[in-house]
C-alpha positions in Angstrom: -4.0 -24.9 -25.5 -6.3 -27.2 -23.4 -8.9 -25.6 -21.2 -8.3 -25.7 -17.5 -10.5 -28.2 -15.5 -13.7 -26.8 -14.1 -13.2 -25.0 -10.9 -9.5 -24.3 -11.5 -8.0 -21.0 -12.5 -6.3 -21.1 -16.0 -2.6 -21.8 -16.2 -2.0 -18.4 -17.6 -3.3 -16.6 -14.4 -0.9 -14.0 -13.0 -1.1 -11.3 -10.2 -1.7 -7.7 -10.6 -1.1 -4.8 -8.2 -1.5 -4.8 -4.4 -3.2 -1.8 -2.8 -1.9 -0.9 0.7 -3.2 1.5 3.3 -0.4 3.5 4.9 -0.2 6.2 7.5 2.1 8.8 5.8 2.3 8.8 2.0 5.5 10.9 1.8 7.2 8.7 4.3 6.1 5.6 2.5 7.2 7.0 -0.9 10.7 7.7 0.4 11.0 4.1 1.4 9.5 2.5 -1.7 11.6 4.8 -4.0 15.0 5.0 -2.2 15.1 1.6 -0.5 13.1 -0.7 -2.8 13.6 1.1 -6.1 10.1 1.7 -7.3 9.3 4.6 -9.7 6.4 6.9 -8.7 4.3 6.8 -11.9 1.5 8.9 -10.5 0.7 10.6 -7.1 -2.5 12.4 -6.6 -3.9 13.4 -3.2 -3.7 10.5 -0.8 -2.8 7.9 -3.5 0.3 7.0 -5.4 0.9 4.3 -8.1 4.3 2.7 -8.2 5.9 0.8 -11.0 9.3 -0.8 -11.8 11.8 1.8 -13.0 11.4 1.0 -16.7 7.8 -0.3 -16.9 4.3 1.4 -16.8 2.5 -1.6 -15.2 1.2 -0.7 -11.6 2.8 -3.0 -9.1 1.9 -1.3 -5.8 -0.8 1.3 -5.0 -0.3 3.3 -1.8 -3.3 4.9 -0.2 -2.8 7.1 2.8 -5.0 7.2 5.9 -3.5 9.7 8.3 -2.7 8.2 11.6 -3.2 4.6 10.5 -1.9 2.2 13.2 1.3 0.3 12.3 1.3 -3.5 11.9 2.1 -5.0 15.3 4.9 -7.4 15.6 2.7 -10.4 16.1 0.7 -9.5 13.1 -3.0 -9.3 12.3 -5.2 -11.5 10.0 -4.6 -10.2 6.5 -1.2 -9.4 5.0 1.8 -11.4 6.1 3.8 -10.1 3.1 3.4 -9.4 -0.6 6.3 -10.5 -2.9 8.0 -8.7 -5.7 9.5 -11.0 -8.3 12.6 -9.8 -10.0 13.3 -11.1 -13.5 16.6 -12.8 -12.8 19.1 -13.7 -10.1 21.5 -11.0 -11.2 19.0 -8.3 -10.3 18.5 -9.9 -6.9 22.3 -9.8 -6.4 22.4 -6.1 -7.2 19.6 -5.5 -4.7 21.6 -7.3 -2.0 24.6 -5.1 -2.7 22.3 -2.0 -2.6 20.8 -2.9 0.8 24.4 -3.6 2.1 25.6 -0.1 1.0 22.6 1.7 2.4 22.6 -0.2 5.8 19.2 -1.7 5.4 18.7 -5.0 7.2 16.7 -7.8 5.7 15.8 -11.4 6.4 17.1 -13.9 3.8 16.0 -17.4 2.8 16.7 -20.0 0.2 13.4 -21.7 -0.6 14.8 -24.1 -3.1 12.4 -22.9 -5.8 13.5 -19.3 -5.2 15.9 -17.0 -3.3 14.3 -14.3 -1.1 14.9 -11.2 0.9 12.3 -10.0 3.5 11.8 -6.4 4.6 9.1 -4.3 6.3 8.0 -0.9 5.2 7.6 2.1 7.6 4.2 0.8 8.6 5.4 -2.7 9.4 3.9 -4.2 6.2 5.8 -7.2 5.0 7.6 -7.3 1.7 9.5 -10.1 0.0 11.9 -9.4 -2.9 12.9 -12.6 -4.7 14.0 -14.3 -7.8 12.9 -17.7 -8.9 15.2 -20.6 -9.8 14.4 -22.2 -13.2 11.4 -24.5 -13.1 13.6 -27.4 -14.4 15.3 -27.2 -10.9 12.1 -27.5 -8.9 11.4 -30.9 -7.4 8.0 -32.5 -7.0 7.7 -35.3 -4.5 4.4 -37.3 -4.1 2.4 -34.5 -5.8 3.9 -31.8 -3.6 6.5 -29.2 -4.5 9.6 -29.4 -2.4 10.2 -26.1 -0.6 12.3 -25.2 2.4 13.5 -22.3 4.5 17.3 -22.6 4.3 20.2 -20.1 4.8 20.7 -17.9 1.7 24.2 -17.8 0.1 24.5 -14.0 -0.1 28.0 -14.0 -1.4 26.9 -16.1 -4.4 24.0 -13.7 -5.0 26.3 -10.6 -4.9 28.7 -12.3 -7.4 25.7 -12.9 -9.7 25.1 -9.2 -9.7 28.3 -8.8 -11.7 29.5 -5.8 -9.8 26.8 -3.6 -11.4 24.9 -1.0 -9.4 21.2 -1.3 -8.5 19.2 1.3 -10.6 15.8 0.4 -9.2 13.3 -2.4 -10.0 14.2 -3.5 -13.5 11.9 -4.0 -16.4 10.1 -7.3 -16.1 9.5 -7.0 -12.3 6.1 -8.1 -11.2 4.0 -9.1 -8.2 4.9 -12.8 -7.8 2.8 -13.9 -4.9 0.9 -12.8 -1.8 1.0 -14.4 1.7 -1.8 -14.0 4.2 -2.5 -14.6 7.8 -5.8 -16.4 8.1 -7.9 -17.7 11.0 -8.1 -21.3 9.9 -6.6 -23.2 7.0 -9.7 -25.3 6.3 -11.9 -22.2 6.0 -9.3 -20.4 3.9 -9.0 -23.4 1.7 -12.8 -23.4 1.1 -12.4 -19.8 -0.2 -9.1 -19.7 -2.0 -9.0 -23.3 -3.4 -12.7 -24.4 -3.8 -14.2 -21.1 -4.7 -11.4 -18.9 -6.2 -9.9 -21.9 -7.9 -6.2 -22.0 -6.9 -4.6 -25.4 -6.6 -2.4 -26.6 -3.6 1.3 -27.0 -4.3 2.7 -27.6 -0.8 1.2 -28.7 2.4 4.2 -29.7 4.5 4.9 -26.3 6.2 3.3 -26.5 9.7 0.3 -24.2 9.8 0.5 -23.2 6.2 -0.7 -24.0 2.7 0.6 -22.8 -0.6 -1.5 -22.5 -3.8 -1.1 -21.5 -7.4 -2.4 -21.6 -10.9 -0.4 -23.4 -13.7 2.0 -25.3 -11.4 3.8 -22.1 -10.1 5.3 -22.7 -6.7 2.7 -20.3 -5.2 0.7 -17.3 -6.1 -0.7 -17.4 -2.6 0.5 -18.5 0.8 -1.9 -18.8 3.7 -0.9 -19.4 7.4 -2.2 -19.5 10.9 1.1 -18.2 12.4 -0.5 -15.0 13.8 -2.1 -17.1 16.5 -5.6 -18.1 17.7 -6.3 -14.6 19.1 -5.3 -12.5 16.1 -7.9 -10.2 14.8 -8.4 -8.9 11.3 -6.9 -5.7 10.3 -9.4 -2.9 10.6 -10.2 0.4 8.9 -7.8 2.4 11.1 -4.9 0.1 10.5 -2.0 0.0 8.0 -3.0 -3.0 6.0 -3.6 -4.7 2.6 -6.7 -3.2 1.1 -6.8 -5.7 -1.8 -4.7 -7.8 -4.1 -5.3 -8.7 -7.7 -5.6 -11.9 -9.7 -5.6 -11.6 -13.5 -7.1 -14.3 -15.6 -7.0 -14.6 -19.4 -10.7 -13.9 -20.1 -13.8 -12.2 -18.6 -15.5 -15.7 -18.7 -12.7 -17.0 -16.4 -13.4 -14.2 -13.9 -17.2 -14.7 -14.1 -16.8 -18.5 -13.4 -14.7 -17.8 -10.2 -17.2 -15.2 -9.0 -20.0 -17.6 -9.6 -18.2 -20.3 -7.5 -17.6 -17.9 -4.7 -21.3 -16.8 -4.6 -22.5 -20.4 -4.8 -20.2 -21.1 -1.7 -21.7 -18.2 0.2 -18.8 -15.8 -0.2 -19.3 -12.2 -1.2 -18.5 -11.3 -4.8 -19.3 -7.8 -6.1 -19.2 -6.8 -9.7 -16.7 -4.0 -10.4 -15.4 -2.2 -13.5 -13.4 -4.8 -15.4 -14.2 -7.7 -13.1 -15.1 -8.7 -9.6 -14.2 -8.1 -6.0 -14.2 -11.1 -3.7 -13.8 -11.1 0.1 -12.3 -13.9 2.2 -13.8 -14.9 5.6 -11.5 -12.4 7.4 -12.2 -9.4 5.2 -9.2 -9.6 2.8 -10.3 -8.4 -0.6 -9.1 -9.9 -3.9 -9.9 -8.2 -7.2 -10.4 -10.6 -10.1 -9.8 -9.0 -13.5 -9.0 -10.3 -17.0 -6.5 -9.4 -19.7 -9.4 -9.4 -22.2 -10.8 -6.3 -20.5 -7.5 -4.5 -20.7 -7.0 -4.7 -17.0 
């Protein structure tokens, strides 16, 4: 396999778990287990690790801070939503039916490259649950991936579920992408594109930019939709504490950390990799499969 160009994350880059700060762990666990279908792999003190129902890989880590303020409707700089990628369209159809039976309301969009549902957890933290269309159906036009926000054909999705019940997040479920509110796209691009090494895939959404590794539609979305007066989420808020990028080797992680430091961004060595912080305080943990992370 050819090496990635200097300054670009390898094609095999994926995402690891997101760590969220919530106000009430038991309340959140009820939602993540009963509504979303996660399995509680481990719960100890204020922390719980959640996986798909048949996998051991951590997807979401909940960390309680009693009394944390909920996400306001307008949003803060930091998390817009994180996205859980189901392995196939049939699974998403079963999830649609599950939400309908339980009376849970969700937003829904057809993005051409994917089909997605949007929910908020008890603290107002945004969640997308989606399934990708085959890459052979994605359209690139003048170097940009064609994406849209169109109405979703829910009847077709339900039919794809084959009448089977939803039994929780299936094997093969993973974190597909993270979408952040940022203060300025140029400054965010300097961090996430130039320093971290993600490549732009779509620039046509007003106030937004989508980036990825390996030609995926996006591992990261950034936007300025929270408005010019939005403030970063603080220590007392329900918020995204960190998200995780997994690269093939420790050398790949070291190279990205070196780029970040050279550009003046914080990069702290941690067990198994690095912790980088964007200009608005959102942390991204950079690990490698070669370290067993």
